[in-house]
C-alpha positions in Angstrom: -72.4 -51.8 154.8 -70.7 -50.1 151.9 -68.0 -52.7 151.0 -65.8 -50.0 149.4 -65.5 -47.7 152.3 -65.6 -50.0 155.3 -62.6 -52.1 154.4 -59.0 -51.3 155.3 -56.2 -53.2 153.5 -53.2 -53.6 155.8 -50.0 -54.2 153.8 -46.9 -55.1 156.0 -43.7 -54.1 154.2 -40.0 -54.2 154.5 -38.1 -53.0 151.5 -40.9 -53.3 149.0 -40.5 -50.0 147.2 -40.1 -51.8 143.8 -43.2 -53.9 144.1 -45.5 -51.6 146.0 -46.7 -49.3 143.3 -48.3 -52.2 141.4 -49.9 -53.6 144.5 -51.4 -50.2 145.6 -52.7 -49.5 142.1 -54.6 -52.8 142.1 -56.4 -52.2 145.5 -60.2 -51.9 144.7 -61.4 -48.3 144.5 -62.6 -47.0 147.9 -60.7 -49.4 150.0 -58.6 -47.7 152.6 -54.9 -48.6 152.7 -52.5 -48.8 155.6 -48.9 -49.6 154.8 -46.9 -50.7 157.8 -43.2 -49.9 157.3 -41.3 -52.5 159.2 -37.8 -51.1 159.2 -37.4 -50.5 155.5 -34.0 -49.2 154.2 -35.4 -48.3 150.8 -38.2 -45.8 149.8 -41.1 -48.0 150.8 -42.7 -45.3 153.0 -42.3 -42.5 150.4 -43.7 -44.7 147.6 -46.7 -45.6 149.7 -47.4 -41.9 150.6 -47.1 -40.8 147.0 -49.8 -43.3 146.1 -52.1 -41.9 148.8 -51.7 -44.7 151.4 -51.5 -44.1 155.1 -48.2 -45.1 156.4 -47.5 -46.3 160.0 -44.2 -47.5 161.3 -43.4 -50.6 163.4 -39.9 -50.7 164.7 -40.1 -54.3 166.1 -38.9 -56.6 163.3 -41.4 -59.3 162.3 -44.3 -59.9 160.0 -46.7 -60.5 162.9 -45.6 -57.3 164.6 -46.3 -55.3 161.4 -49.7 -56.9 160.8 -50.9 -56.3 164.3 -49.8 -52.6 164.2 -51.8 -52.2 161.0 -54.9 -53.8 162.4 -54.7 -51.6 165.5 -54.3 -48.5 163.2 -57.3 -49.4 161.0 -60.6 -47.6 161.6 -63.0 -49.7 159.6 -65.1 -52.7 160.6 -63.4 -55.0 158.1 -59.7 -55.5 157.7 -57.9 -57.2 154.9 -54.2 -58.2 155.0 -52.0 -59.1 152.1 -48.3 -58.9 151.2 -46.7 -56.0 149.5 -44.7 -58.0 147.0 -47.2 -58.3 144.2 -47.5 -62.1 144.4 -51.2 -61.8 145.2 -53.9 -59.7 143.4 -55.6 -57.1 145.6 -58.4 -57.2 143.0 -59.5 -60.5 144.4 -60.1 -59.1 147.9 -63.8 -58.5 147.3 -64.4 -62.2 147.1 -63.0 -62.6 150.6 -64.9 -59.5 151.8 -68.1 -61.0 150.5 -67.5 -64.2 152.4 -67.2 -62.3 155.7 -70.3 -60.2 154.9 -72.1 -63.5 154.2 -71.3 -64.8 157.7 -67.8 -66.1 157.8 -65.6 -64.9 160.7 -62.4 -65.2 158.7 -61.9 -65.6 155.0 -58.5 -66.8 153.8 -57.0 -67.2 150.4 -55.7 -70.6 149.1 -52.8 -69.8 146.7 -53.0 -71.3 143.3 -49.8 -70.7 141.3 -50.2 -69.2 137.9 -47.3 -71.2 136.5 -44.6 -73.7 137.6 -41.8 -72.3 139.7 -43.8 -69.5 141.3 -43.9 -71.3 144.6 -40.5 -72.8 145.4 -40.7 -76.4 146.3 -39.3 -76.0 149.9 -41.8 -73.3 150.7 -44.7 -75.2 149.1 -43.8 -78.4 150.9 -43.6 -76.7 154.3 -47.0 -75.0 153.7 -48.6 -78.3 152.9 -47.2 -80.0 156.0 -48.4 -77.2 158.2 -51.8 -77.0 156.6 -52.2 -80.8 157.0 -51.5 -80.5 160.7 -54.1 -77.7 161.0 -56.7 -79.9 159.4 -55.9 -82.9 161.6 -55.4 -81.2 164.9 -58.0 -78.4 164.8 -60.4 -79.6 162.1 -59.8 -76.4 160.1 -61.0 -76.5 156.4 -57.7 -75.0 155.1 -55.0 -76.0 152.6 -52.9 -72.8 153.0 -51.8 -70.7 156.0 -53.8 -67.7 154.8 -51.4 -65.3 153.2 -54.4 -63.1 152.2 -57.2 -62.8 154.7 -60.2 -60.7 155.7 -61.9 -60.5 159.1 -63.7 -58.1 161.3 -61.3 -55.8 163.2 -63.0 -56.5 166.6 -62.7 -60.2 166.0 -59.0 -59.9 165.3 -58.3 -57.8 168.3 -60.3 -60.2 170.5 -57.6 -62.8 170.0 -55.1 -60.7 171.8 -51.4 -60.3 170.9 -50.2 -63.1 168.5 -46.9 -64.3 167.2 -44.7 -61.3 166.2 -42.8 -63.1 163.4 -43.6 -65.5 160.7 -45.9 -67.6 163.0 -48.6 -64.9 163.0 -50.8 -66.4 160.2 -50.6 -69.8 161.8 -51.4 -68.6 165.3 -54.3 -66.6 163.9 -55.8 -69.7 162.5 -55.2 -71.7 165.7 -56.8 -68.9 167.7 -59.7 -68.7 165.4 -60.2 -72.5 165.7 -60.2 -72.4 169.5 -62.6 -69.5 169.4 -64.9 -71.6 167.1 -64.8 -69.1 164.3 -66.4 -69.9 161.0 -63.5 -70.0 158.5 -63.9 -70.0 154.7 -61.1 -70.7 152.2 -61.2 -69.3 148.7 -58.8 -69.8 145.8 -56.6 -66.9 144.9 -54.0 -66.5 142.2 -50.3 -66.7 143.2 -47.9 -65.1 140.8 -44.3 -64.0 140.6 -43.2 -61.1 142.8 -43.4 -57.7 141.2 -39.9 -57.0 142.6 -37.5 -57.7 145.4 -36.7 -61.0 147.1 -39.1 -62.9 149.4 -38.1 -63.0 153.1 -39.5 -66.6 153.3 -39.6 -68.5 150.0 -36.7 -66.5 148.5 -34.2 -68.8 150.2 -34.0 -72.1 152.0 -32.8 -70.3 155.1 -35.9 -68.0 155.1 -38.2 -71.0 154.7 -36.5 -72.8 157.5 -36.9 -69.8 159.8 -40.6 -69.6 158.9 -41.0 -73.3 159.6 -39.3 -72.9 162.9 -41.8 -70.2 163.9 -44.7 -72.3 162.7 -43.7 -75.3 164.8 -43.3 -73.1 167.8 -46.9 -72.2 167.5 -48.1 -75.8 166.9 -46.1 -77.6 169.6 
């Protein structure tokens, strides 16, 4: 398989017009891009189209709803997912793609902050607690909830509809564990956003809402 032309990068977005140009410019040459506009009130869709990305709309609010719309819209064997805020480097996607081509069912990124303060303490703590629970309850070899991930499209679709909000990455990992997928975790850089404000770690309220969704999956 030609790694360049058989990968679709799904980027769920809501009001990421400021950060999106940097993200799209860093996607490896030849990778296809689907930007899912999840009710943006800014120029997210126009920015994506100008950069040559395919844009699909998802009217149901929620990260999981947007991701699943993007996966359904993809037409390649491999699908990668990452945020549109610039906090993760799309140039590191080939490492995860390579892990799937080498036999993993799901390759996920473990965020490594580039400097202190990049990952707010409340968001980092919540992530550590949830990841610890995943290791203990499901035996998953993960230390992060997989903010960047690569899998085969057919595998993702086989899990059926998953959580439509912040609980999506977690329910994906739980579903993968129950399906006995081989999961590989790779370090990725985690850096300041290229623009805008995070819907999760940008506020204590956002982190609490995400944690609520996570626990609804784990209970």
